[in-house]
DSSP file (Angstrom, degrees, kcal/mol; ACC not computed):
  #  RESIDUE AA STRUCTURE BP1 BP2  ACC     N-H-->O    O-->H-N    N-H-->O    O-->H-N    TCO  KAPPA ALPHA  PHI   PSI    X-CA   Y-CA   Z-CA
    1    1 A M              0   0    0      0, 0.0    16,-0.1     0, 0.0     2,-0.1   0.000 360.0 360.0 360.0 144.5  112.2  154.9  130.2
    2    2 A G        -     0   0    0     15,-0.1    17,-0.0     2,-0.1     0, 0.0  -0.354 360.0-146.3 -76.6 159.2  109.5  152.3  131.1
    3    3 A S        +     0   0    0     -2,-0.1     2,-0.4     2,-0.0    -1,-0.1   0.266  63.0 111.5-107.0  13.8  110.2  148.6  131.4
    4    4 A Y        -     0   0    0      0, 0.0     2,-0.5     0, 0.0    -2,-0.1  -0.698  45.4-168.7 -94.5 136.9  106.9  147.5  130.2
    5    5 A V        -     0   0    0     -2,-0.4     8,-0.1     6,-0.0    -2,-0.0  -0.954  27.4-116.2-116.0 135.4  106.5  145.7  126.7
    6    6 A G        -     0   0    0     -2,-0.5     5,-0.1     6,-0.3     0, 0.0  -0.316  16.0-126.9 -66.7 152.1  103.0  145.2  125.3
    7    7 A E  S    S+     0   0    0      3,-0.1    -1,-0.1    -2,-0.0     4,-0.0   0.678  73.5 112.1 -77.4 -17.9  101.7  141.7  124.8
    8    8 A A  S >  S-     0   0    0      1,-0.1     3,-2.6     2,-0.1    -2,-0.1  -0.344  73.9-127.3 -55.7 130.8  100.8  142.2  121.2
    9    9 A P  T 3  S+     0   0    0      0, 0.0    -1,-0.1     0, 0.0    -3,-0.0   0.804 108.9  53.9 -53.2 -34.4  103.0  140.1  118.8
   10   10 A E  T 3  S+     0   0    0      2,-0.1     2,-0.2     0, 0.0    -2,-0.1   0.343  82.4 127.0 -84.0   5.7  103.8  143.2  116.7
   11   11 A T    <   -     0   0    0     -3,-2.6     2,-0.2    -5,-0.1    -6,-0.0  -0.496  63.1-122.1 -68.6 134.8  105.1  145.2  119.8
   12   12 A F        -     0   0    0     -2,-0.2    -6,-0.3     7,-0.2     3,-0.1  -0.527  16.0-161.9 -72.2 140.0  108.4  146.7  119.6
   13   13 A V  S    S+     0   0    0      1,-0.2     2,-0.6    -2,-0.2    -1,-0.1   0.794  81.3  47.8 -89.0 -34.1  110.7  145.5  122.4
   14   14 A F  S    S+     0   0    0      8,-0.1     8,-0.9    -9,-0.0     2,-0.3  -0.908  74.6 153.7-111.8 111.8  113.2  148.4  122.1
   15   15 A T  B     -A   21   0A   0     -2,-0.6     6,-0.2     6,-0.2     7,-0.0  -0.932  39.0-109.2-133.5 164.5  111.7  152.0  121.9
   16   16 A G    >   -     0   0    0      4,-2.8     3,-1.9    -2,-0.3     6,-0.1  -0.093  49.7 -83.2 -76.4-177.3  112.6  155.4  122.7
   17   17 A E  T 3  S+     0   0    0      1,-0.3   -15,-0.1     2,-0.1    -1,-0.1   0.784 130.7  54.8 -60.9 -28.7  111.3  157.5  125.5
   18   18 A S  T 3  S-     0   0    0      2,-0.1    -1,-0.3     3,-0.1     3,-0.1   0.635 117.3-113.3 -83.2 -12.2  108.3  158.5  123.4
   19   19 A G  S <  S+     0   0    0     -3,-1.9     2,-0.2     1,-0.4    -7,-0.2   0.557  75.7 128.6  89.8   4.4  107.5  154.8  122.9
   20   20 A R        -     0   0    0      1,-0.1    -4,-2.8     0, 0.0    -1,-0.4  -0.595  67.5 -87.9 -92.6 157.1  108.2  154.9  119.2
   21   21 A N  B     -A   15   0A   0     -6,-0.2     2,-0.3    -2,-0.2    -6,-0.2  -0.205  43.0-108.3 -62.6 154.5  110.5  152.5  117.6
   22   22 A L        -     0   0    0     -8,-0.9     2,-0.3    -3,-0.1    -1,-0.1  -0.564  28.8-156.8 -81.0 146.9  114.2  153.1  117.3
   23   23 A W    >>  -     0   0    0     -2,-0.3     4,-1.8     1,-0.1     3,-1.0  -0.835  32.4-110.3-119.9 155.3  115.9  154.0  114.0
   24   24 A R  H 3> S+     0   0    0     -2,-0.3     4,-0.6     1,-0.2    -1,-0.1   0.820 115.9  61.6 -60.4 -29.6  119.5  153.5  113.1
   25   25 A G  H 34 S+     0   0    0      1,-0.2    -1,-0.2     2,-0.1     4,-0.1   0.772 118.6  24.7 -65.8 -28.6  120.0  157.3  113.2
   26   26 A N  H <> S+     0   0    0     -3,-1.0     4,-2.2     2,-0.1    -2,-0.2   0.402  97.7  89.5-119.5   0.2  119.1  157.6  116.8
   27   27 A F  H  X S+     0   0    0     -4,-1.8     4,-2.6     1,-0.2     6,-0.4   0.953  87.6  50.7 -59.7 -54.9  119.9  154.1  118.3
   28   28 A N  H  <>S+     0   0    0     -4,-0.6     5,-0.7     1,-0.2     4,-0.3   0.847 114.7  43.5 -60.6 -34.7  123.4  154.8  119.2
   29   29 A K  H >45S+     0   0    0      3,-0.2     3,-0.6     2,-0.2    -1,-0.2   0.951 115.1  46.6 -61.6 -55.4  122.6  157.9  121.0
   30   30 A L  H 3<5S+     0   0    0     -4,-2.2    -2,-0.2     1,-0.3    -3,-0.2   0.865 122.8  32.9 -67.1 -41.2  119.5  156.6  122.9
   31   31 A V  T 3<5S-     0   0    0     -4,-2.6    -1,-0.3    -5,-0.2     5,-0.2   0.322 100.0-124.7 -94.8   4.8  121.0  153.3  124.1
   32   32 A T  T <>5 +     0   0    0     -3,-0.6     4,-1.8    -4,-0.3     3,-0.5   0.858  43.2 171.5  48.8  39.2  124.5  154.4  124.6
   33   33 A W  H  >< +     0   0    0     -5,-0.7     4,-2.3    -6,-0.4     5,-0.2   0.788  67.2  54.7 -52.4 -43.1  125.7  151.7  122.4
   34   34 A P  H  > S+     0   0    0      0, 0.0     4,-2.4     0, 0.0    -1,-0.2   0.932 109.7  48.5 -60.1 -45.1  129.4  152.9  122.2
   35   35 A E  H  > S+     0   0    0     -3,-0.5     4,-1.5     1,-0.2    -2,-0.2   0.871 110.3  49.6 -62.5 -35.2  129.7  152.8  125.8
   36   36 A A  H  X S+     0   0    0     -4,-1.8     4,-1.7     2,-0.2    -1,-0.2   0.887 110.9  51.9 -62.1 -41.9  128.1  149.3  126.2
   37   37 A V  H  X>S+     0   0    0     -4,-2.3     5,-1.9     1,-0.2     4,-0.7   0.895 111.2  46.2 -65.9 -40.0  130.5  148.1  123.5
   38   38 A A  H  <5S+     0   0    0     -4,-2.4    -1,-0.2     1,-0.2    -2,-0.2   0.846 108.4  56.6 -67.9 -31.6  133.5  149.5  125.4
   39   39 A A  H  <5S+     0   0    0     -4,-1.5    -1,-0.2     1,-0.2    -2,-0.2   0.819 110.6  42.8 -69.0 -31.3  132.2  148.1  128.7
   40   40 A V  H  <5S-     0   0    0     -4,-1.7    -1,-0.2    -5,-0.1    -2,-0.2   0.571 108.4-126.0 -92.9  -7.1  132.2  144.5  127.2
   41   41 A G  T  <5 +     0   0    0     -4,-0.7    -3,-0.2    -5,-0.2    -4,-0.1   0.891  68.7 127.8  69.2  38.9  135.6  145.0  125.5
   42   42 A V    > < -     0   0    0     -5,-1.9     3,-1.7     3,-0.1    -1,-0.1  -0.618  46.4-156.5-124.4  74.2  134.5  144.0  122.0
   43   43 A P  T 3  S+     0   0    0      0, 0.0     3,-0.1     0, 0.0    -5,-0.0  -0.132  75.9  20.2 -49.2 144.8  135.6  147.0  119.6
   44   44 A G  T 3  S+     0   0    0      1,-0.2     2,-0.4     0, 0.0    -7,-0.0   0.536  84.1 152.2  72.9  11.7  133.8  147.3  116.5
   45   45 A L    <   -     0   0    0     -3,-1.7     2,-0.3   -11,-0.1    -1,-0.2  -0.583  28.6-157.3 -73.9 131.7  130.8  145.3  117.7
   46   46 A H    >>  -     0   0    0     -2,-0.4     3,-0.7    -3,-0.1     4,-0.6  -0.732  26.8-119.2-106.8 154.2  127.5  146.4  115.9
   47   47 A F  H >> S+     0   0    0     -2,-0.3     3,-2.0     1,-0.3     4,-0.7   0.939 114.9  59.3 -61.9 -43.7  123.9  145.8  117.4
   48   48 A H  H >> S+     0   0    0      1,-0.3     3,-1.1     2,-0.2     4,-1.1   0.818  89.4  68.8 -59.3 -30.3  123.2  143.7  114.2
   49   49 A D  H <> S+     0   0    0     -3,-0.7     4,-2.3     1,-0.3    -1,-0.3   0.805  91.3  63.5 -55.6 -33.5  126.0  141.3  115.1
   50   50 A L  H <X S+     0   0    0     -3,-2.0     4,-2.9    -4,-0.6    -1,-0.3   0.835  98.6  55.4 -58.3 -35.7  123.8  140.2  118.2
   51   51 A R  H <X S+     0   0    0     -3,-1.1     4,-2.0    -4,-0.7    -1,-0.2   0.904 106.3  47.5 -75.0 -28.6  121.3  138.9  115.8
   52   52 A H  H  X S+     0   0    0     -4,-1.1     4,-2.2    -3,-0.2    -2,-0.2   0.943 114.1  48.0 -63.5 -44.3  123.8  136.7  114.0
   53   53 A T  H  X S+     0   0    0     -4,-2.3     4,-2.5     1,-0.2     5,-0.2   0.932 112.5  50.8 -62.9 -43.5  125.0  135.4  117.4
   54   54 A G  H  X S+     0   0    0     -4,-2.9     4,-2.1     1,-0.2    -1,-0.2   0.900 110.7  48.2 -60.3 -42.9  121.3  134.8  118.5
   55   55 A N  H  X S+     0   0    0     -4,-2.0     4,-2.1     2,-0.2    -1,-0.2   0.849 110.3  50.0 -66.4 -38.6  120.5  132.9  115.4
   56   56 A T  H  < S+     0   0    0     -4,-2.2     4,-0.3     2,-0.2    -2,-0.2   0.880 112.8  48.1 -68.2 -35.8  123.6  130.7  115.7
   57   57 A L  H >< S+     0   0    0     -4,-2.5     3,-1.2    -5,-0.2     4,-0.3   0.926 111.9  49.5 -68.0 -43.5  122.7  130.0  119.3
   58   58 A A  H >< S+     0   0    0     -4,-2.1     3,-1.2     1,-0.3    -2,-0.2   0.795 101.9  61.8 -68.7 -34.2  119.1  129.2  118.4
   59   59 A S  T 3< S+     0   0    0     -4,-2.1    -1,-0.3     1,-0.2    -2,-0.2   0.530  94.6  64.6 -72.0  -3.1  120.0  126.8  115.5
   60   60 A R  T <  S+     0   0    0     -3,-1.2    -1,-0.2    -4,-0.3    -2,-0.2   0.538  77.6 106.0 -93.3 -11.1  121.7  124.6  118.0
   61   61 A A  S X  S-     0   0    0     -3,-1.2     3,-1.9    -4,-0.3    -3,-0.0  -0.546  87.0 -95.8 -71.1 134.1  118.5  123.8  119.8
   62   62 A P  T 3  S+     0   0    0      0, 0.0    -1,-0.1     0, 0.0     3,-0.1  -0.177 105.0  10.0 -47.6 126.1  117.2  120.3  119.1
   63   63 A G  T 3  S+     0   0    0      1,-0.3     2,-0.4    -4,-0.1    -3,-0.1   0.591  87.7 143.5  78.5   6.6  114.7  120.2  116.2
   64   64 A T    <   -     0   0    0     -3,-1.9    -1,-0.3    -5,-0.1     2,-0.2  -0.694  31.9-160.8 -82.0 131.1  115.1  123.8  115.1
   65   65 A S     >  -     0   0    0     -2,-0.4     4,-1.3    -3,-0.1     5,-0.1  -0.632  33.1-108.0-106.1 169.2  114.9  124.2  111.4
   66   66 A L  H  > S+     0   0    0      1,-0.3     4,-2.1    -2,-0.2     5,-0.1   0.800 121.0  57.9 -65.7 -25.5  116.1  127.0  109.1
   67   67 A R  H  > S+     0   0    0      1,-0.2     4,-1.8     2,-0.2    -1,-0.3   0.886 105.8  49.7 -69.3 -40.2  112.5  128.0  108.7
   68   68 A D  H  4 S+     0   0    0      1,-0.2    -1,-0.2     2,-0.2    -2,-0.2   0.851 110.7  50.0 -72.0 -28.4  112.2  128.5  112.5
   69   69 A I  H  < S+     0   0    0     -4,-1.3    -2,-0.2     1,-0.2    -1,-0.2   0.860 108.8  50.7 -69.8 -40.7  115.3  130.5  112.5
   70   70 A M  H  <        0   0    0     -4,-2.1    -2,-0.2     1,-0.3    -1,-0.2   0.789 360.0 360.0 -68.7 -28.6  114.1  132.7  109.7
   71   71 A A     <        0   0    0     -4,-1.8    -1,-0.3    -5,-0.1    -2,-0.2   0.515 360.0 360.0 -76.3 360.0  110.8  133.3  111.5
């Protein structure tokens, strides 16, 4: 898999080998999510949980509004 991400704002960051975006049905297999979760020792961690963590950390930045977080 390549490590290049296009510069356009609508470019997907996580793609499959074909360059197409990942879907729920193929995500775990393509990125070996169960193995990654086991390696960090957090059973039951879902990829979407990272979004919540990221938003929580981003909200702590001085001057960050709820609108900023939603965007």
